[in-house]
C-alpha positions in Angstrom: 0.0 0.0 0.0 1.2 3.5 -0.9 0.8 6.4 1.5 -0.3 9.1 -0.9 0.0 11.8 1.8 3.5 10.9 2.8 2.5 10.7 6.5 0.8 14.1 6.6 -2.9 13.2 6.1 -5.1 16.3 6.3 -7.9 15.9 8.8 -6.6 12.5 10.0 -8.0 11.2 13.3 -5.0 9.8 15.2 -7.3 7.2 16.9 -8.2 5.9 13.5 -6.7 2.5 12.4 -7.3 3.3 8.7 -5.2 5.6 6.5 -6.0 6.4 2.8 -3.7 4.4 0.5 -3.1 3.5 -3.1 -2.7 0.0 -4.3 -0.9 -0.4 -7.6 -1.4 -3.0 -10.3 1.3 -2.4 -12.9 2.0 -4.4 -16.0 5.6 -5.5 -15.9 7.0 -4.6 -19.2 8.8 -1.7 -20.7 5.8 -0.4 -22.7 4.2 2.9 -21.6 0.5 2.2 -21.1 -2.7 3.9 -20.2 -3.6 4.2 -16.5 -6.9 3.8 -14.8 -7.6 4.8 -11.1 -10.4 2.8 -9.5 -12.8 3.9 -6.7 -14.8 1.0 -5.3 -18.3 1.6 -4.0 -19.7 1.0 -0.6 -22.1 3.9 0.3 -19.3 5.9 1.9 -19.3 3.3 4.7 -16.7 0.9 3.3 -15.0 0.0 0.0 -16.4 -3.1 -1.8 -13.6 -5.6 -2.4 -15.1 -7.0 -5.6 -15.1 -3.5 -7.2 -11.3 -3.0 -6.5 -8.7 -5.7 -7.1 -10.8 -7.8 -9.5 -11.4 -4.8 -11.7 -7.7 -3.9 -11.6 -6.7 -7.4 -12.7 -9.2 -7.3 -15.5 -7.8 -4.0 -16.7 -4.2 -5.4 -16.5 -5.3 -8.3 -18.7 -6.5 -5.8 -21.2 -3.4 -3.7 -21.4 -4.0 -1.0 -18.8 -2.1 -0.1 -15.6 -4.5 0.2 -12.7 -4.6 1.6 -9.2 -7.2 1.1 -6.5 -7.8 3.9 -4.1 -8.7 3.0 -0.5 -10.2 6.4 0.3 -11.7 7.6 3.6 -15.4 6.9 4.4 -17.7 7.5 7.4 -17.2 8.8 10.0 -15.1 11.1 7.7 -17.4 13.5 5.9 -17.1 15.7 2.8 -14.6 16.7 1.5 -12.1 14.2 2.9 -12.9 11.4 0.4 -12.6 14.0 -2.4 -9.2 15.1 -0.9 -8.0 11.5 -1.1 -9.2 11.1 -4.7 -7.7 14.3 -6.1 -4.5 13.6 -4.2 -4.3 10.1 -5.7 -4.6 11.6 -9.3 -1.8 14.0 -8.5 0.3 11.2 -6.9 0.0 8.9 -9.9 1.0 11.7 -12.3 4.0 12.4 -10.2 5.2 8.8 -10.6 4.6 8.6 -14.4 8.3 8.3 -15.2 9.5 5.7 -12.6 6.4 3.6 -13.1 6.5 4.0 -16.9 3.0 5.5 -17.1 1.8 7.5 -20.0 2.3 11.1 -19.3 -1.2 12.1 -20.4 -3.9 12.2 -17.8 -5.3 9.0 -16.3 -8.8 7.8 -16.4 -11.0 7.3 -13.3 -13.4 4.4 -12.9 -15.9 4.4 -10.0 -18.7 2.1 -8.8 -21.8 3.2 -6.9 -20.7 5.7 -4.2 -17.2 5.3 -5.7 -18.9 6.5 -8.9 -20.1 9.6 -7.1 -16.5 10.3 -5.9 -15.2 9.7 -9.5 -17.9 12.0 -10.9 -16.6 14.8 -8.6 -13.1 14.3 -9.8 -14.2 13.9 -13.5 -16.1 17.1 -13.7 -12.6 18.7 -13.8 -14.5 21.6 -12.1 -12.6 24.4 -10.3 -15.4 24.3 -7.7 -14.1 20.9 -6.3 -10.5 21.8 -6.8 -10.9 25.0 -4.8 -12.5 23.1 -2.0 -9.5 20.8 -2.0 -7.1 23.6 -1.8 -9.0 25.4 0.9 -9.2 22.3 3.1 -5.5 21.6 2.7 -4.8 25.1 3.9 -7.2 24.8 6.8 -5.3 21.6 7.9 -1.9 23.3 7.6 -0.8 21.0 4.8 2.5 22.2 3.4 2.6 21.9 -0.4 5.0 19.4 -1.8 6.2 18.3 -5.3 3.1 16.2 -5.8 0.8 19.2 -5.4 2.5 20.8 -8.4 0.7 18.2 -10.5 -2.8 18.8 -12.0 -5.8 16.8 -10.8 -7.3 16.8 -14.3 -8.3 13.5 -15.8 -8.6 12.3 -19.3 -11.7 10.0 -19.2 -14.4 9.2 -16.7 -16.1 5.7 -16.3 -19.2 5.4 -14.0 -20.8 2.2 -13.0 -24.3 2.4 -11.5 -23.2 5.7 -9.9 -24.7 7.7 -7.1 -25.2 11.2 -8.6 -28.1 13.2 -7.3 -29.1 14.6 -4.0 -32.7 15.1 -5.1 -35.7 12.8 -5.6 -33.7 9.8 -6.7 -30.9 10.2 -4.2 -29.2 7.2 -2.5 -30.0 8.6 1.0 -27.4 6.4 2.7 -24.6 7.9 0.6 -25.9 11.4 1.2 -26.1 11.0 4.9 -22.7 9.2 5.3 -20.9 11.9 3.3 -22.8 15.0 4.4 -24.4 14.1 7.8 -28.1 13.9 8.7 -29.1 17.5 8.1 -27.0 18.9 5.3 -27.4 22.4 4.0 -28.7 23.2 0.6 -25.2 24.3 -0.4 -23.8 20.9 0.6 -26.6 19.1 -1.3 -25.8 21.2 -4.4 -22.1 20.2 -4.1 -23.1 16.5 -3.8 -25.3 16.6 -6.9 -22.6 16.2 -9.5 -25.0 16.4 -12.4 -25.4 20.1 -11.4 -21.7 20.7 -11.5 -20.7 19.5 -15.0 -18.7 22.1 -16.8 -17.2 22.5 -20.3 -14.0 20.8 -19.1 -15.7 17.7 -17.8 -14.0 14.5 -19.1 -15.5 12.3 -21.8 -17.7 9.8 -19.9 -18.7 6.2 -20.2 -21.6 5.4 -17.9 -23.8 2.4 -17.3 -26.6 1.2 -15.0 -29.4 -1.4 -14.8 -33.0 -0.2 -15.2 -34.3 -2.1 -12.2 -31.5 -1.2 -9.7 -33.2 -1.3 -6.4 -30.6 0.5 -4.4 -29.4 3.4 -6.6 -32.2 4.4 -9.1 -31.3 4.4 -12.7 -32.4 8.1 -12.8 -29.0 8.9 -11.4 -27.4 7.8 -14.6 -30.1 9.4 -16.7 -29.8 12.8 -15.0 -26.0 12.7 -15.4 -26.3 11.7 -19.0 -28.8 14.5 -19.7 -26.4 17.0 -18.0 -23.5 15.8 -20.1 -25.7 16.2 -23.2 -26.7 19.7 -22.3 -23.1 20.7 -21.9 -22.1 18.9 -25.1 -19.7 16.6 -23.3 -18.7 13.5 -25.3 -20.4 10.5 -23.5 -21.6 7.0 -24.0 -24.5 5.6 -21.9 -25.8 2.1 -21.5 -28.9 1.0 -19.5 -29.4 -2.7 -19.2 -33.0 -3.9 -18.4 -32.2 -6.1 -15.4 -29.5 -6.6 -12.8 -29.0 -6.1 -9.1 -27.0 -3.3 -7.7 -23.3 -3.8 -7.1 -22.6 -6.2 -10.0 -19.0 -5.1 -10.5 -17.6 -6.9 -13.5 -21.0 -8.7 -13.7 -19.5 -12.1 -14.3 -22.7 -13.7 -12.9 -24.9 -11.9 -15.4 -24.1 -12.8 -19.0 -26.1 -10.0 -20.5 -24.9 -7.1 -18.3 -21.3 -8.4 -18.4 -21.2 -7.0 -21.9 -20.5 -3.6 -20.3 -16.8 -4.5 -20.0 -16.4 -5.2 -23.8 -18.3 -1.9 -24.5 -15.9 -0.1 -22.2 -12.8 -1.5 -23.8 -14.1 -0.5 -27.2 -14.8 3.0 -25.9 -11.4 3.3 -24.2 -9.7 2.3 -27.4 -11.6 5.0 -29.2 -11.4 7.8 -26.6 -8.5 7.2 -24.3 
């Protein structure tokens, strides 16, 4: 595990037995390859194992270097998961030469609540970047060489993502990230479909229509927002499938999403 904060974790609770960390899955050859950073889901209470290492190995098998971010979850609140995510992007970029990574920006892949976190990163919005900088300053974090890197990403991949704080919200994710009585300002920050900008990364997004945990409207609203901002995107909604499928190896029809993704990455990334 890699300490992305070099022992100076902003907002870290010293009684905590968990520290944010990056797990690397690099292809061992001398070829410079594309890089994908993975955020597992878990409703901001945990990080689902099957949406991390298994996905990284799948990406390795298909020619991509991969990283899994073990980001902070409850009792940590916003913006600490975002801080870990943006720092991870910067950290990976800072290691592009020794790890033989392509210098161009990495892609980010998130599942469920990890998809929400990825969508905050992938908007490439100064709104979230400024929150990051402000919180680092508030915690007395001294800038280092890693902070000289941009947190901008090249491509965004969202799997049954949590997006909205409105009618179709996943209330558990909202409460775990923002608390029980969040302000309207906080809810507006949570709803990433409202914060897409012209610089938002090209996006691949998929969901199942009968998802009983995170309504498919989360994907529909994000897709609509991308369309309104004229952001390049590809969206797939499968008719049936439980929430949290990951690679969907146990669902022959939905498992097609991985082939669709690989085709999209070849075209866009």
